[in-house]
C-alpha positions in Angstrom: 14.0 -2.1 9.1 10.2 -2.2 8.8 9.7 -1.0 12.4 12.4 2.0 11.2 10.0 2.2 7.9 6.7 2.6 9.9 8.4 5.1 12.4 9.4 7.4 10.4 5.8 8.1 8.5 3.8 7.1 11.9 2.2 10.9 11.2 1.5 10.0 8.1 -2.1 7.7 8.1 -1.9 7.7 3.9 1.7 6.0 4.1 0.8 3.7 6.6 -2.4 2.5 4.8 -0.5 2.1 1.7 1.8 0.0 3.4 -1.0 -1.9 5.3 -2.9 -2.7 1.8 0.6 -3.9 0.4 1.0 -6.1 3.2 -2.4 -7.9 3.0 -1.9 -8.3 -0.5 -3.0 -11.7 -1.7 -1.2 -12.2 -4.2 1.6 -14.7 -4.9 4.7 -15.6 -6.9 3.4 -19.1 -7.0 0.0 -17.7 -8.5 2.3 -16.9 -11.7 2.5 -13.0 -10.6 3.6 -10.8 -7.7 2.2 -7.9 -5.7 2.9 -5.4 -8.5 -0.2 -6.2 -9.9 -2.1 -4.4 -6.9 -0.4 -1.5 -7.1 -3.3 0.4 -9.0 -6.0 -0.9 -7.0 -4.2 0.3 -3.9 -3.5 3.4 -5.9 -7.4 3.8 -6.2 -8.0 2.5 -2.8 -5.9 5.4 -1.3 -7.4 7.9 -3.6 -11.4 7.0 -2.3 -9.9 6.4 1.3 -8.3 9.8 1.7 -9.9 11.9 -1.0 -7.4 13.3 -2.9 -5.4 12.9 -6.5 -2.4 11.3 -7.1 -0.4 12.8 -10.1 
C-alpha cells in the first residue's frame, strides 16, 4: 500500500517531501497528542522549501 502511494506520486517532489516529514513526525499518542498537531508545521516547511503558497 505504501509502495503504491509513493509510486503514484514519484514525480511530485512536494508530495514526497510531505510524506517524509509526516513519517519522521516525532509525536506519539502516548505523549497525549497525535501526528495532526504537526500538520501546520509540515505545511509551513513545504511552503518555505518549495517556495509556493497553499490555499
